[in-house]
N, C-alpha and C positions, 0 to 999 in steps of 0.2 A: 744631432751632433753630441759627442761625448763631452763630459765635463772638461777634460784637458783640451778638447777642441774649442770649447767656448772660451777657456782661459787664453789659449793661443790667439784667437781672434781678438779678444780684448787687448792683448799686448800689441798685436799688429796695429790696432787703432790708436796706440800711444805714440807711434813713430810714423812719420809721413813718407819715408823713403825706404827702399829695399833694392834687391837685385833679382832680376829674372834671368834664368838660364835655359837654353835650349840648344839645338844643333842646327847648323846651316850648312848644307852640302856635306853632311856627316862630320862637320867640325864643330866643337862646342864653342859657345860664346855666352857672355854674361854682360848685362848692361844695368845701370842704375835707373830706377824708375820711381815715379810718385805713385802711391796707391791709396785707395779708399776701401774700407771694409763696409760692405753693403748689408742692409738689414736681412737679406736672404742667405747670409753666410758665404757669399761669393766675394771675390776681390775685383776691383776695377783698377786698371793701370793706365797711366798717362805717360807716353814717351814721345820722343821726337821722330816724326815721320821721315825726316831726311836721312836717318840712319838705315831705313828700309828693314829694320829688324821685325817690324810688325808683319811683313810678308812671310818670314820664316816662322813666326810665332802663331799666326792665324791657323787654327785647326790642329795645332801640335800640342803634345803633352809637354808642359813646362814645369820648371821648379822655380818657386819664388821664395826668397829668404830675406828676413829682416831681423834686426837684433838691437840691443842697447849696449853692445860691447864697448864702444868708445864714449860712453856717457860718464865715465869716472866713478861708477858705483861698484861696490864689491860684490853685489848680487846681480848677475847678468843672465840674460835669456836670449834664446835664438828660436825663431819659428820658421819651419820649412812647410811650404804649402805646394802640393803637387796636384795638377789638374790640366784640363784642356783649355787653351786660350782661344778666344774668338774676338775678332775686330767688331766693335759695336759703336753706335752713336749714343753718347750719353744724353740723358734728359737735361734740360736746362738746370734743374736743381742739382743733379750729380756734377755737372760741369762747374757750377758755382762752388760746390764743396771742395773741389780741388784747389781753389784759390788761383791767384795769378800764375801764369805760365812763366818760365824763364824767358828772358829776352832773347838770348842767343844760345845756340848749340854748335860748338866748334866754329864760331864766327858766322854762322848762318842763322837767320831768324828761326826761332823755335816754332815748329808747326806741329801741334799736338795730334796724336792718334791715340785711340782708347781701345783697350782690350778688357774682356771680362773673363775671369777664371773661375770655373766651378770646381770645388775641391774634390779630389779623390782620396788624398791622404793629407793629414795635418799632423805635424810633429812639433813638440815643444821640448826644448832642452834648457836646463838651468845649470849654471855654474855658481858656486857659493864661495865667498872669501877670495875673489879674484884680486890679485894685486893690481893696484892702480899704476899704470905705466906712465912715467914722466919722460918726455922727450929730452934727450941729452942736448940737443941743439934747437934753437928757436929759428923760425923761418924769417 
């Protein structure tokens, strides 16, 4: 991997969630997923089986993106990771590294499924002196 690729993987390791995108029946979709950066330079994702997204992702080229845009810092980064996803069974150690699963996904018990992505392209973007956005209304 190139130096920027190593830096991108290091940044991915700093944030636990990102978004995976692909197409399903020729229509694009994106979903939030938990990720791990593996020692071999690949990513492992954990998402809810009940969405059935893993069926469209398995064997497909996907785009994965994570960032620190909403962290309130003026120096932000975004990493895009493109590669082929495969459904896998994680080792007990890998499963433990993900930590606890969410309890529910859209009111259904969270049923984890795991995918591994081998990188074909890794892109890192930086924005400097990003104004920190303050919401006008509180929830």
